[in-house]
TIVO-2410 file (N, C-alpha, C; in nm, 3 decimals):
# residues 189
REC num residu      c1      c2      c3 atome chaine
REC   1      M  -8.610   3.384  15.337     N      A
REC   1      M  -8.602   3.408  15.203    CA      A
REC   1      M  -8.534   3.554  15.166     C      A
REC   2      V  -8.457   3.554  15.070     N      A
REC   2      V  -8.386   3.677  15.029    CA      A
REC   2      V  -8.488   3.775  14.956     C      A
REC   3      D  -8.496   3.890  14.995     N      A
REC   3      D  -8.575   3.986  14.921    CA      A
REC   3      D  -8.489   4.059  14.818     C      A
REC   4      L  -8.509   4.028  14.694     N      A
REC   4      L  -8.428   4.103  14.581    CA      A
REC   4      L  -8.520   4.215  14.534     C      A
REC   5      G  -8.486   4.333  14.560     N      A
REC   5      G  -8.576   4.444  14.508    CA      A
REC   5      G  -8.536   4.473  14.363     C      A
REC   6      R  -8.613   4.545  14.298     N      A
REC   6      R  -8.587   4.582  14.154    CA      A
REC   6      R  -8.463   4.663  14.141     C      A
REC   7      R  -8.429   4.749  14.244     N      A
REC   7      R  -8.305   4.829  14.230    CA      A
REC   7      R  -8.180   4.741  14.247     C      A
REC   8      E  -8.188   4.631  14.333     N      A
REC   8      E  -8.071   4.546  14.345    CA      A
REC   8      E  -8.060   4.463  14.215     C      A
REC   9      V  -8.166   4.420  14.144     N      A
REC   9      V  -8.158   4.345  14.029    CA      A
REC   9      V  -8.113   4.438  13.917     C      A
REC  10      A  -8.152   4.551  13.913     N      A
REC  10      A  -8.118   4.653  13.805    CA      A
REC  10      A  -7.967   4.688  13.829     C      A
REC  11      L  -7.922   4.699  13.950     N      A
REC  11      L  -7.783   4.728  13.973    CA      A
REC  11      L  -7.696   4.613  13.927     C      A
REC  12      A  -7.741   4.492  13.957     N      A
REC  12      A  -7.666   4.372  13.916    CA      A
REC  12      A  -7.659   4.369  13.762     C      A
REC  13      A  -7.766   4.402  13.695     N      A
REC  13      A  -7.760   4.412  13.552    CA      A
REC  13      A  -7.662   4.511  13.496     C      A
REC  14      V  -7.669   4.638  13.549     N      A
REC  14      V  -7.574   4.736  13.507    CA      A
REC  14      V  -7.435   4.699  13.538     C      A
REC  15      T  -7.411   4.632  13.659     N      A
REC  15      T  -7.275   4.589  13.675    CA      A
REC  15      T  -7.232   4.484  13.580     C      A
REC  16      G  -7.325   4.395  13.554     N      A
REC  16      G  -7.293   4.281  13.453    CA      A
REC  16      G  -7.254   4.343  13.318     C      A
REC  17      I  -7.325   4.445  13.272     N      A
REC  17      I  -7.300   4.506  13.142    CA      A
REC  17      I  -7.174   4.576  13.149     C      A
REC  18      G  -7.145   4.658  13.256     N      A
REC  18      G  -7.029   4.735  13.280    CA      A
REC  18      G  -6.900   4.634  13.275     C      A
REC  19      L  -6.907   4.537  13.347     N      A
REC  19      L  -6.803   4.428  13.349    CA      A
REC  19      L  -6.776   4.372  13.214     C      A
REC  20      A  -6.891   4.340  13.138     N      A
REC  20      A  -6.882   4.280  13.005    CA      A
REC  20      A  -6.803   4.379  12.915     C      A
REC  21      V  -6.849   4.515  12.921     N      A
REC  21      V  -6.772   4.608  12.837    CA      A
REC  21      V  -6.625   4.622  12.881     C      A
REC  22      A  -6.597   4.620  13.005     N      A
REC  22      A  -6.456   4.636  13.050    CA      A
REC  22      A  -6.371   4.521  13.024     C      A
REC  23      M  -6.420   4.403  13.031     N      A
REC  23      M  -6.347   4.289  13.001    CA      A
REC  23      M  -6.316   4.258  12.872     C      A
REC  24      T  -6.394   4.316  12.772     N      A
REC  24      T  -6.390   4.304  12.633    CA      A
REC  24      T  -6.333   4.419  12.567     C      A
REC  25      W  -6.296   4.520  12.641     N      A
REC  25      W  -6.244   4.649  12.585    CA      A
REC  25      W  -6.130   4.631  12.483     C      A
REC  26      P  -6.130   4.689  12.375     N      A
REC  26      P  -6.200   4.800  12.317    CA      A
REC  26      P  -6.306   4.761  12.213     C      A
REC  27      L  -6.360   4.633  12.232     N      A
REC  27      L  -6.451   4.582  12.136    CA      A
REC  27      L  -6.577   4.684  12.119     C      A
REC  28      T  -6.622   4.740  12.218     N      A
REC  28      T  -6.738   4.820  12.208    CA      A
REC  28      T  -6.722   4.953  12.120     C      A
REC  29      L  -6.597   4.985  12.100     N      A
REC  29      L  -6.575   5.102  12.018    CA      A
REC  29      L  -6.592   5.074  11.872     C      A
REC  30      N  -6.595   4.949  11.821     N      A
REC  30      N  -6.600   4.915  11.688    CA      A
REC  30      N  -6.678   4.788  11.663     C      A
REC  31      L  -6.806   4.792  11.713     N      A
REC  31      L  -6.895   4.671  11.712    CA      A
REC  31      L  -6.919   4.629  11.564     C      A
REC  32      G  -6.918   4.706  11.473     N      A
REC  32      G  -6.940   4.673  11.325    CA      A
REC  32      G  -6.830   4.628  11.252     C      A
REC  33      S  -6.709   4.644  11.306     N      A
REC  33      S  -6.591   4.610  11.220    CA      A
REC  33      S  -6.486   4.516  11.295     C      A
REC  34      D  -6.492   4.499  11.436     N      A
REC  34      D  -6.408   4.416  11.513    CA      A
REC  34      D  -6.482   4.293  11.552     C      A
REC  35      I  -6.408   4.199  11.590     N      A
REC  35      I  -6.461   4.068  11.652    CA      A
REC  35      I  -6.359   4.018  11.760     C      A
REC  36      G  -6.416   3.969  11.871     N      A
REC  36      G  -6.330   3.929  11.978    CA      A
REC  36      G  -6.251   3.806  11.944     C      A
REC  37      K  -6.125   3.789  11.992     N      A
REC  37      K  -6.058   3.672  12.006    CA      A
REC  37      K  -5.977   3.637  11.869     C      A
REC  38      D  -6.056   3.573  11.781     N      A
REC  38      D  -5.998   3.539  11.654    CA      A
REC  38      D  -6.102   3.541  11.543     C      A
REC  39      L  -6.069   3.517  11.429     N      A
REC  39      L  -6.158   3.529  11.311    CA      A
REC  39      L  -6.222   3.407  11.265     C      A
REC  40      G  -6.186   3.289  11.318     N      A
REC  40      G  -6.245   3.164  11.266    CA      A
REC  40      G  -6.389   3.148  11.316     C      A
REC  41      D  -6.413   3.094  11.425     N      A
REC  41      D  -6.552   3.059  11.472    CA      A
REC  41      D  -6.640   3.185  11.496     C      A
REC  42      P  -6.594   3.307  11.542     N      A
REC  42      P  -6.687   3.412  11.558    CA      A
REC  42      P  -6.746   3.459  11.427     C      A
REC  43      L  -6.675   3.453  11.314     N      A
REC  43      L  -6.735   3.490  11.187    CA      A
REC  43      L  -6.846   3.387  11.134     C      A
REC  44      L  -6.809   3.275  11.167     N      A
REC  44      L  -6.904   3.151  11.127    CA      A
REC  44      L  -7.032   3.173  11.226     C      A
REC  45      Q  -7.012   3.205  11.345     N      A
REC  45      Q  -7.128   3.221  11.428    CA      A
REC  45      Q  -7.199   3.347  11.398     C      A
REC  46      A  -7.140   3.464  11.361     N      A
REC  46      A  -7.203   3.579  11.316    CA      A
REC  46      A  -7.286   3.547  11.189     C      A
REC  47      W  -7.237   3.463  11.096     N      A
REC  47      W  -7.325   3.418  10.981    CA      A
REC  47      W  -7.433   3.332  11.027     C      A
REC  48      Q  -7.411   3.238  11.119     N      A
REC  48      Q  -7.524   3.161  11.163    CA      A
REC  48      Q  -7.635   3.229  11.221     C      A
REC  49      V  -7.600   3.324  11.304     N      A
REC  49      V  -7.709   3.405  11.362    CA      A
REC  49      V  -7.785   3.482  11.255     C      A
REC  50      A  -7.711   3.538  11.161     N      A
REC  50      A  -7.774   3.610  11.059    CA      A
REC  50      A  -7.855   3.518  10.962     C      A
REC  51      W  -7.810   3.398  10.933     N      A
REC  51      W  -7.876   3.305  10.856    CA      A
REC  51      W  -8.011   3.269  10.924     C      A
REC  52      I  -8.007   3.245  11.054     N      A
REC  52      I  -8.129   3.204  11.118    CA      A
REC  52      I  -8.228   3.316  11.123     C      A
REC  53      G  -8.182   3.448  11.129     N      A
REC  53      G  -8.276   3.553  11.109    CA      A
REC  53      G  -8.337   3.563  10.970     C      A
REC  54      H  -8.248   3.533  10.869     N      A
REC  54      H  -8.293   3.534  10.734    CA      A
REC  54      H  -8.403   3.418  10.708     C      A
REC  55      A  -8.367   3.301  10.754     N      A
REC  55      A  -8.468   3.188  10.742    CA      A
REC  55      A  -8.598   3.224  10.821     C      A
REC  56      L  -8.586   3.284  10.938     N      A
REC  56      L  -8.713   3.316  11.004    CA      A
REC  56      L  -8.802   3.411  10.928     C      A
REC  57      L  -8.732   3.501  10.858     N      A
REC  57      L  -8.811   3.600  10.775    CA      A
REC  57      L  -8.869   3.542  10.649     C      A
REC  58      H  -8.795   3.453  10.589     N      A
REC  58      H  -8.830   3.414  10.451    CA      A
REC  58      H  -8.881   3.265  10.439     C      A
REC  59      E  -8.823   3.175  10.502     N      A
REC  59      E  -8.864   3.036  10.504    CA      A
REC  59      E  -8.836   2.961  10.636     C      A
REC  60      P  -8.932   2.995  10.731     N      A
REC  60      P  -8.894   2.943  10.869    CA      A
REC  60      P  -8.901   2.784  10.876     C      A
REC  61      L  -8.972   2.720  10.783     N      A
REC  61      L  -8.980   2.577  10.792    CA      A
REC  61      L  -8.853   2.513  10.725     C      A
REC  62      Q  -8.773   2.597  10.667     N      A
REC  62      Q  -8.642   2.551  10.607    CA      A
REC  62      Q  -8.518   2.592  10.679     C      A
REC  63      L  -8.535   2.622  10.802     N      A
REC  63      L  -8.441   2.681  10.893    CA      A
REC  63      L  -8.303   2.614  10.880     C      A
REC  64      F  -8.292   2.481  10.874     N      A
REC  64      F  -8.164   2.414  10.869    CA      A
REC  64      F  -8.109   2.401  10.723     C      A
REC  65      Q  -8.180   2.444  10.626     N      A
REC  65      Q  -8.126   2.442  10.487    CA      A
REC  65      Q  -8.051   2.558  10.455     C      A
REC  66      A  -7.933   2.576  10.515     N      A
REC  66      A  -7.854   2.684  10.503    CA      A
REC  66      A  -7.780   2.690  10.366     C      A
REC  67      N  -7.733   2.798  10.329     N      A
REC  67      N  -7.663   2.824  10.200    CA      A
REC  67      N  -7.527   2.793  10.202     C      A
REC  68      T  -7.481   2.672  10.267     N      A
REC  68      T  -7.343   2.632  10.271    CA      A
REC  68      T  -7.343   2.478  10.236     C      A
REC  69      F  -7.230   2.430  10.194     N      A
REC  69      F  -7.207   2.291  10.171    CA      A
REC  69      F  -7.297   2.215  10.074     C      A
REC  70      W  -7.334   2.295   9.965     N      A
REC  70      W  -7.418   2.243   9.869    CA      A
REC  70      W  -7.357   2.119   9.801     C      A
REC  71      P  -7.417   2.011   9.777     N      A
REC  71      P  -7.567   1.993   9.766    CA      A
REC  71      P  -7.622   1.923   9.896     C      A
REC  72      H  -7.548   1.923  10.003     N      A
REC  72      H  -7.599   1.860  10.125    CA      A
REC  72      H  -7.713   1.934  10.185     C      A
REC  73      E  -7.794   1.861  10.261     N      A
REC  73      E  -7.920   1.916  10.329    CA      A
REC  73      E  -7.888   1.932  10.479     C      A
REC  74      D  -7.967   2.022  10.538     N      A
REC  74      D  -7.966   2.045  10.684    CA      A
REC  74      D  -7.825   2.088  10.734     C      A
REC  75      T  -7.761   2.172  10.647     N      A
REC  75      T  -7.626   2.202  10.679    CA      A
REC  75      T  -7.604   2.301  10.794     C      A
REC  76      L  -7.712   2.368  10.847     N      A
REC  76      L  -7.700   2.447  10.968    CA      A
REC  76      L  -7.670   2.358  11.079     C      A
REC  77      A  -7.706   2.236  11.071     N      A
REC  77      A  -7.685   2.149  11.181    CA      A
REC  77      A  -7.538   2.082  11.185     C      A
REC  78      F  -7.458   2.120  11.092     N      A
REC  78      F  -7.326   2.076  11.090    CA      A
REC  78      F  -7.237   2.129  11.208     C      A
REC  79      S  -7.284   2.241  11.269     N      A
REC  79      S  -7.226   2.299  11.379    CA      A
REC  79      S  -7.322   2.335  11.481     C      A
REC  80      D  -7.278   2.393  11.596     N      A
REC  80      D  -7.374   2.436  11.693    CA      A
REC  80      D  -7.453   2.555  11.634     C      A
REC  81      A  -7.581   2.537  11.615     N      A
REC  81      A  -7.667   2.618  11.538    CA      A
REC  81      A  -7.708   2.751  11.607     C      A
REC  82      L  -7.687   2.762  11.736     N      A
REC  82      L  -7.727   2.890  11.807    CA      A
REC  82      L  -7.863   2.937  11.780     C      A
REC  83      V  -7.956   2.836  11.768     N      A
REC  83      V  -8.094   2.865  11.743    CA      A
REC  83      V  -8.154   2.960  11.851     C      A
REC  84      G  -8.123   2.940  11.973     N      A
REC  84      G  -8.173   3.043  12.074    CA      A
REC  84      G  -8.148   3.184  12.053     C      A
REC  85      Y  -8.049   3.209  11.969     N      A
REC  85      Y  -8.018   3.357  11.935    CA      A
REC  85      Y  -8.076   3.394  11.804     C      A
REC  86      G  -8.151   3.307  11.746     N      A
REC  86      G  -8.218   3.330  11.624    CA      A
REC  86      G  -8.297   3.457  11.606     C      A
REC  87      P  -8.381   3.491  11.710     N      A
REC  87      P  -8.458   3.619  11.695    CA      A
REC  87      P  -8.368   3.736  11.675     C      A
REC  88      A  -8.241   3.734  11.743     N      A
REC  88      A  -8.154   3.846  11.734    CA      A
REC  88      A  -8.106   3.860  11.581     C      A
REC  89      G  -8.095   3.739  11.514     N      A
REC  89      G  -8.056   3.733  11.380    CA      A
REC  89      G  -8.151   3.829  11.291     C      A
REC  90      L  -8.279   3.847  11.329     N      A
REC  90      L  -8.371   3.938  11.253    CA      A
REC  90      L  -8.310   4.071  11.239     C      A
REC  91      L  -8.225   4.116  11.333     N      A
REC  91      L  -8.167   4.249  11.330    CA      A
REC  91      L  -8.036   4.252  11.244     C      A
REC  92      A  -7.999   4.138  11.197     N      A
REC  92      A  -7.868   4.125  11.121    CA      A
REC  92      A  -7.886   4.119  10.974     C      A
REC  93      Q  -7.991   4.171  10.922     N      A
REC  93      Q  -8.042   4.155  10.782    CA      A
REC  93      Q  -7.997   4.264  10.700     C      A
REC  94      R  -7.945   4.373  10.749     N      A
REC  94      R  -7.917   4.493  10.661    CA      A
REC  94      R  -7.785   4.481  10.594     C      A
REC  95      S  -7.679   4.435  10.657     N      A
REC  95      S  -7.552   4.421  10.581    CA      A
REC  95      S  -7.461   4.335  10.678     C      A
REC  96      P  -7.347   4.300  10.618     N      A
REC  96      P  -7.240   4.226  10.699    CA      A
REC  96      P  -7.201   4.298  10.826     C      A
REC  97      H  -7.203   4.426  10.811     N      A
REC  97      H  -7.166   4.497  10.945    CA      A
REC  97      H  -7.271   4.477  11.044     C      A
REC  98      S  -7.403   4.478  11.004     N      A
REC  98      S  -7.509   4.454  11.107    CA      A
REC  98      S  -7.506   4.313  11.164     C      A
REC  99      A  -7.457   4.225  11.084     N      A
REC  99      A  -7.434   4.087  11.135    CA      A
REC  99      A  -7.320   4.085  11.247     C      A
REC 100      L  -7.218   4.166  11.219     N      A
REC 100      L  -7.107   4.182  11.328    CA      A
REC 100      L  -7.158   4.253  11.449     C      A
REC 101      V  -7.232   4.358  11.437     N      A
REC 101      V  -7.288   4.431  11.543    CA      A
REC 101      V  -7.375   4.330  11.629     C      A
REC 102      V  -7.464   4.262  11.571     N      A
REC 102      V  -7.552   4.166  11.644    CA      A
REC 102      V  -7.472   4.060  11.714     C      A
REC 103      Y  -7.368   4.008  11.646     N      A
REC 103      Y  -7.287   3.903  11.710    CA      A
REC 103      Y  -7.207   3.970  11.826     C      A
REC 104      N  -7.157   4.081  11.820     N      A
REC 104      N  -7.082   4.138  11.923    CA      A
REC 104      N  -7.169   4.187  12.039     C      A
REC 105      L  -7.291   4.227  12.012     N      A
REC 105      L  -7.386   4.254  12.121    CA      A
REC 105      L  -7.418   4.112  12.192     C      A
REC 106      L  -7.443   4.015  12.116     N      A
REC 106      L  -7.474   3.879  12.175    CA      A
REC 106      L  -7.352   3.829  12.273     C      A
REC 107      F  -7.236   3.862  12.214     N      A
REC 107      F  -7.099   3.827  12.294    CA      A
REC 107      F  -7.101   3.899  12.418     C      A
REC 108      L  -7.134   4.024  12.417     N      A
REC 108      L  -7.132   4.108  12.542    CA      A
REC 108      L  -7.259   4.062  12.634     C      A
REC 109      F  -7.370   4.040  12.569     N      A
REC 109      F  -7.483   3.985  12.653    CA      A
REC 109      F  -7.462   3.854  12.728     C      A
REC 110      A  -7.389   3.763  12.651     N      A
REC 110      A  -7.350   3.635  12.715    CA      A
REC 110      A  -7.267   3.652  12.842     C      A
REC 111      Y  -7.183   3.740  12.842     N      A
REC 111      Y  -7.097   3.768  12.968    CA      A
REC 111      Y  -7.187   3.831  13.071     C      A
REC 112      A  -7.263   3.933  13.036     N      A
REC 112      A  -7.348   4.001  13.126    CA      A
REC 112      A  -7.450   3.909  13.185     C      A
REC 113      L  -7.506   3.826  13.111     N      A
REC 113      L  -7.611   3.729  13.167    CA      A
REC 113      L  -7.544   3.631  13.251     C      A
REC 114      S  -7.418   3.586  13.229     N      A
REC 114      S  -7.355   3.486  13.310    CA      A
REC 114      S  -7.332   3.550  13.447     C      A
REC 115      F  -7.295   3.684  13.451     N      A
REC 115      F  -7.272   3.748  13.579    CA      A
REC 115      F  -7.405   3.760  13.652     C      A
REC 116      V  -7.511   3.810  13.584     N      A
REC 116      V  -7.629   3.838  13.649    CA      A
REC 116      V  -7.703   3.705  13.702     C      A
REC 117      G  -7.695   3.610  13.612     N      A
REC 117      G  -7.756   3.474  13.652    CA      A
REC 117      G  -7.678   3.419  13.786     C      A
REC 118      A  -7.555   3.424  13.785     N      A
REC 118      A  -7.474   3.378  13.896    CA      A
REC 118      A  -7.508   3.457  14.023     C      A
REC 119      Y  -7.507   3.591  14.007     N      A
REC 119      Y  -7.527   3.682  14.113    CA      A
REC 119      Y  -7.675   3.653  14.179     C      A
REC 120      L  -7.774   3.638  14.090     N      A
REC 120      L  -7.904   3.606  14.148    CA      A
REC 120      L  -7.919   3.478  14.222     C      A
REC 121      L  -7.852   3.374  14.164     N      A
REC 121      L  -7.860   3.236  14.219    CA      A
REC 121      L  -7.783   3.240  14.355     C      A
REC 122      A  -7.668   3.306  14.359     N      A
REC 122      A  -7.594   3.313  14.482    CA      A
REC 122      A  -7.678   3.375  14.588     C      A
REC 123      R  -7.738   3.492  14.555     N      A
REC 123      R  -7.816   3.572  14.652    CA      A
REC 123      R  -7.934   3.499  14.707     C      A
REC 124      E  -8.008   3.421  14.607     N      A
REC 124      E  -8.116   3.336  14.647    CA      A
REC 124      E  -8.070   3.217  14.735     C      A
REC 125      L  -7.952   3.173  14.727     N      A
REC 125      L  -7.904   3.070  14.811    CA      A
REC 125      L  -7.843   3.119  14.938     C      A
REC 126      G  -7.855   3.244  14.958     N      A
REC 126      G  -7.814   3.304  15.093    CA      A
REC 126      G  -7.698   3.384  15.118     C      A
REC 127      T  -7.619   3.407  15.002     N      A
REC 127      T  -7.504   3.491  15.020    CA      A
REC 127      T  -7.538   3.642  15.030     C      A
REC 128      G  -7.456   3.717  15.079     N      A
REC 128      G  -7.471   3.866  15.089    CA      A
REC 128      G  -7.448   3.916  14.947     C      A
REC 129      K  -7.464   4.048  14.934     N      A
REC 129      K  -7.439   4.117  14.803    CA      A
REC 129      K  -7.299   4.099  14.754     C      A
REC 130      L  -7.194   4.114  14.841     N      A
REC 130      L  -7.059   4.088  14.805    CA      A
REC 130      L  -7.036   3.946  14.756     C      A
REC 131      G  -7.104   3.853  14.831     N      A
REC 131      G  -7.086   3.715  14.780    CA      A
REC 131      G  -7.153   3.703  14.655     C      A
REC 132      G  -7.264   3.760  14.618     N      A
REC 132      G  -7.322   3.759  14.494    CA      A
REC 132      G  -7.242   3.809  14.374     C      A
REC 133      V  -7.163   3.921  14.406     N      A
REC 133      V  -7.069   3.978  14.316    CA      A
REC 133      V  -6.960   3.885  14.287     C      A
REC 134      A  -6.903   3.833  14.402     N      A
REC 134      A  -6.796   3.732  14.376    CA      A
REC 134      A  -6.838   3.609  14.294     C      A
REC 135      A  -6.955   3.566  14.320     N      A
REC 135      A  -7.005   3.449  14.243    CA      A
REC 135      A  -7.028   3.472  14.097     C      A
REC 136      G  -7.095   3.600  14.070     N      A
REC 136      G  -7.113   3.641  13.938    CA      A
REC 136      G  -6.984   3.659  13.868     C      A
REC 137      A  -6.886   3.728  13.921     N      A
REC 137      A  -6.756   3.752  13.852    CA      A
REC 137      A  -6.677   3.618  13.836     C      A
REC 138      A  -6.695   3.530  13.933     N      A
REC 138      A  -6.619   3.404  13.918    CA      A
REC 138      A  -6.676   3.324  13.805     C      A
REC 139      F  -6.816   3.320  13.794     N      A
REC 139      F  -6.872   3.228  13.702    CA      A
REC 139      F  -6.859   3.305  13.557     C      A
REC 140      A  -6.879   3.430  13.551     N      A
REC 140      A  -6.869   3.498  13.412    CA      A
REC 140      A  -6.736   3.505  13.367     C      A
REC 141      Y  -6.635   3.518  13.443     N      A
REC 141      Y  -6.491   3.554  13.405    CA      A
REC 141      Y  -6.385   3.453  13.456     C      A
REC 142      A  -6.431   3.329  13.461     N      A
REC 142      A  -6.333   3.225  13.496    CA      A
REC 142      A  -6.234   3.217  13.386     C      A
REC 143      P  -6.109   3.183  13.413     N      A
REC 143      P  -5.997   3.176  13.312    CA      A
REC 143      P  -6.036   3.079  13.193     C      A
REC 144      W  -6.096   2.979  13.219     N      A
REC 144      W  -6.132   2.879  13.116    CA      A
REC 144      W  -6.234   2.936  13.027     C      A
REC 145      K  -6.321   3.019  13.077     N      A
REC 145      K  -6.422   3.083  12.995    CA      A
REC 145      K  -6.360   3.188  12.906     C      A
REC 146      L  -6.280   3.271  12.967     N      A
REC 146      L  -6.210   3.373  12.887    CA      A
REC 146      L  -6.139   3.313  12.782     C      A
REC 147      A  -6.077   3.194  12.799     N      A
REC 147      A  -6.008   3.137  12.681    CA      A
REC 147      A  -6.099   3.079  12.573     C      A
REC 148      Q  -6.222   3.088  12.601     N      A
REC 148      Q  -6.323   3.034  12.500    CA      A
REC 148      Q  -6.393   3.153  12.434     C      A
REC 149      N  -6.330   3.267  12.437     N      A
REC 149      N  -6.396   3.395  12.376    CA      A
REC 149      N  -6.441   3.374  12.233     C      A
REC 150      G  -6.377   3.297  12.152     N      A
REC 150      G  -6.415   3.263  12.016    CA      A
REC 150      G  -6.527   3.174  11.993     C      A
REC 151      H  -6.585   3.129  12.105     N      A
REC 151      H  -6.697   3.026  12.100    CA      A
REC 151      H  -6.822   3.074  12.165     C      A
REC 152      L  -6.907   3.150  12.104     N      A
REC 152      L  -7.027   3.201  12.165    CA      A
REC 152      L  -7.114   3.100  12.234     C      A
REC 153      H  -7.120   2.975  12.166     N      A
REC 153      H  -7.204   2.873  12.228    CA      A
REC 153      H  -7.143   2.820  12.366     C      A
REC 154      V  -7.018   2.836  12.380     N      A
REC 154      V  -6.947   2.801  12.500    CA      A
REC 154      V  -6.977   2.892  12.615     C      A
REC 155      I  -6.955   3.033  12.578     N      A
REC 155      I  -6.953   3.139  12.680    CA      A
REC 155      I  -7.109   3.170  12.710     C      A
REC 156      S  -7.207   3.114  12.643     N      A
REC 156      S  -7.342   3.145  12.656    CA      A
REC 156      S  -7.395   3.054  12.769     C      A
REC 157      S  -7.343   3.056  12.884     N      A
REC 157      S  -7.388   2.967  12.990    CA      A
REC 157      S  -7.468   3.037  13.100     C      A
REC 158      G  -7.497   3.162  13.081     N      A
REC 158      G  -7.571   3.245  13.180    CA      A
REC 158      G  -7.714   3.196  13.203     C      A
REC 159      G  -7.769   3.131  13.108     N      A
REC 159      G  -7.903   3.078  13.133    CA      A
REC 159      G  -7.912   2.971  13.231     C      A
REC 160      I  -7.801   2.899  13.261     N      A
REC 160      I  -7.791   2.786  13.362    CA      A
REC 160      I  -7.812   2.835  13.497     C      A
REC 161      P  -7.740   2.937  13.555     N      A
REC 161      P  -7.769   2.983  13.685    CA      A
REC 161      P  -7.898   3.066  13.686     C      A
REC 162      L  -7.939   3.136  13.581     N      A
REC 162      L  -8.064   3.197  13.577    CA      A
REC 162      L  -8.179   3.109  13.587     C      A
REC 163      A  -8.175   2.993  13.522     N      A
REC 163      A  -8.276   2.893  13.524    CA      A
REC 163      A  -8.285   2.835  13.670     C      A
REC 164      L  -8.166   2.803  13.724     N      A
REC 164      L  -8.162   2.754  13.865    CA      A
REC 164      L  -8.218   2.853  13.967     C      A
REC 165      F  -8.185   2.972  13.946     N      A
REC 165      F  -8.231   3.084  14.027    CA      A
REC 165      F  -8.386   3.086  14.034     C      A
REC 166      L  -8.444   3.087  13.910     N      A
REC 166      L  -8.592   3.091  13.893    CA      A
REC 166      L  -8.652   2.961  13.948     C      A
REC 167      L  -8.592   2.845  13.933     N      A
REC 167      L  -8.646   2.727  13.986    CA      A
REC 167      L  -8.648   2.723  14.131     C      A
REC 168      V  -8.537   2.756  14.196     N      A
REC 168      V  -8.526   2.764  14.344    CA      A
REC 168      V  -8.624   2.860  14.405     C      A
REC 169      R  -8.627   2.982  14.337     N      A
REC 169      R  -8.706   3.085  14.388    CA      A
REC 169      R  -8.856   3.052  14.383     C      A
REC 170      G  -8.891   2.991  14.261     N      A
REC 170      G  -9.022   2.955  14.243    CA      A
REC 170      G  -9.067   2.848  14.339     C      A
REC 171      Y  -8.978   2.745  14.367     N      A
REC 171      Y  -9.001   2.641  14.456    CA      A
REC 171      Y  -9.023   2.699  14.603     C      A
REC 172      R  -8.938   2.785  14.640     N      A
REC 172      R  -8.954   2.841  14.782    CA      A
REC 172      R  -9.074   2.925  14.801     C      A
REC 173      R  -9.112   2.997  14.692     N      A
REC 173      R  -9.228   3.082  14.702    CA      A
REC 173      R  -9.362   3.024  14.645     C      A
REC 174      R  -9.347   2.906  14.607     N      A
REC 174      R  -9.465   2.826  14.562    CA      A
REC 174      R  -9.521   2.908  14.435     C      A
REC 175      S  -9.440   2.959  14.358     N      A
REC 175      S  -9.477   3.029  14.244    CA      A
REC 175      S  -9.467   2.957  14.107     C      A
REC 176      V  -9.583   2.917  14.060     N      A
REC 176      V  -9.576   2.852  13.931    CA      A
REC 176      V  -9.512   2.926  13.821     C      A
REC 177      P  -9.545   3.063  13.806     N      A
REC 177      P  -9.484   3.139  13.700    CA      A
REC 177      P  -9.326   3.138  13.706     C      A
REC 178      L  -9.273   3.145  13.830     N      A
REC 178      L  -9.133   3.139  13.830    CA      A
REC 178      L  -9.069   3.010  13.800     C      A
REC 179      V  -9.133   2.904  13.837     N      A
REC 179      V  -9.084   2.760  13.807    CA      A
REC 179      V  -9.105   2.748  13.655     C      A
REC 180      L  -9.214   2.794  13.593     N      A
REC 180      L  -9.228   2.783  13.453    CA      A
REC 180      L  -9.125   2.868  13.379     C      A
REC 181      G  -9.098   2.987  13.424     N      A
REC 181      G  -8.986   3.065  13.372    CA      A
REC 181      G  -8.860   3.003  13.374     C      A
REC 182      G  -8.824   2.933  13.493     N      A
REC 182      G  -8.696   2.857  13.510    CA      A
REC 182      G  -8.688   2.741  13.404     C      A
REC 183      W  -8.808   2.673  13.395     N      A
REC 183      W  -8.808   2.571  13.303    CA      A
REC 183      W  -8.788   2.620  13.150     C      A
REC 184      L  -8.852   2.726  13.122     N      A
REC 184      L  -8.840   2.779  12.979    CA      A
REC 184      L  -8.695   2.829  12.954     C      A
REC 185      V  -8.630   2.897  13.058     N      A
REC 185      V  -8.502   2.938  13.035    CA      A
REC 185      V  -8.407   2.815  13.021     C      A
REC 186      G  -8.433   2.716  13.102     N      A
REC 186      G  -8.347   2.593  13.088    CA      A
REC 186      G  -8.363   2.526  12.952     C      A
REC 187      A  -8.481   2.513  12.921     N      A
REC 187      A  -8.515   2.450  12.774    CA      A
REC 187      A  -8.453   2.535  12.668     C      A
REC 188      G  -8.462   2.666  12.688     N      A
REC 188      G  -8.414   2.755  12.574    CA      A
REC 188      G  -8.260   2.751  12.573     C      A
REC 189      R  -8.195   2.707  12.677     N      A
REC 189      R  -8.049   2.705  12.672    CA      A
REC 189      R  -8.004   2.599  12.581     C      A
***
């Protein structure tokens, strides 16, 4: 069994964040005014995350009754709802700029989590540290994924290798909390 120390996991997380910032540069300089790739889907997705935060604060049982396409009902379901990012939407309630900041941070988080999840899974499956870095970089920054920068729901695939890592590690160590964590990450995906 591979022994992943806290230092290695922390270093993988810092590397994932650093790569996310480098690969999306100069986005981090203007988190409240710029958006990655194009203006179509990212602005819709920023609104969706902000709407979910608004609904969670004011009417959580009416989550899908978004303020678009009146008089239709359940209009949040007309697109990928990004419900898993809903709690982050609670931070997007101050202004349109805060909605962009939250979206851009989620965008960076999606790439960092993809790197870290793939790194941890590769390490658990027996690769060395360099193999883990290669797996993380290949999974997070594959050309097809970079071409989907305007689609947060597509690039948010880091939970898949993370769930698999937790499930494999939990099975090998006979750890119910790790298996449950893997199941929860997979279900939240």
